[in-house]
N, C-alpha and C positions, 0 to 999 in steps of 0.2 A: 920521746917512747908514748907511747898511747893509751888514750885517754877510753878507762874504764867507766860501763851505766854498766845499771839493776838496766838485768832479762838483755843484756847483749851475751849468745853463745861464742865459746873458744873453744879451742880445739887446743890440747895441750899435747908436750912434747915426751909423755910416757905416756903410754892406755891404762889404766884403772887394773884390774882383777878382772873383773866384771867382764873387760875383752872393750869397754867406750875410750873417748879420749875425747871426750863431746863434756859440756858444759855449761851451765847454768848460774853467770853472775846473780843473788842475788842478793849480795851485800858488800856493800865496795869503804872504802876508808883507812886507817891504819891495820886493820885484818878483810881482809874476803870470806864469803860462806860467800863455796860454789858446791851444783848441783849434779850430779851426773844422771846429764838422761836416761845411759839406760837403761841403770840397781839404780836409780835414786838415791845414794847413797848422799848427804850433806856432810862437806868441812867450810875446817876453817882455819886460812893461813892466813900465817902474817907477810902479811903485800912483800915482801923482798921476795919471796918460797913462792906468792902466786905469779906475780911478773917475770921471774923468770921461769922456770916452766908451763907459760902460754908461749904454742905457736903461732896460731891465728886467729886474729876475730869472725868467726863464719859468719857470724850474724849479727848485727849493730841496737841497740836499740834507743839510741840516741839520747838527750840530753835529758830532763823532763822539763816538760811540757808546763809547771805550776805554775808560768812566769818570776820561780825562784835560781834559776840558774846559774851555777857554780863553774 
């Protein structure tokens, strides 16, 4: 299972009603906050639903570089 980081850009299996399928990860944890890169809509999804909906990681931000990597 891939790890997701804040700042990652992911492609979803279904398109958003605006037509976009690329999302930026704004928050990770039990819930994921993601933002549509086409219209700017922000969604809060439970982790299982988010992981099921992701088709690919388009651009990865990698782990935080402040010395507190987990």
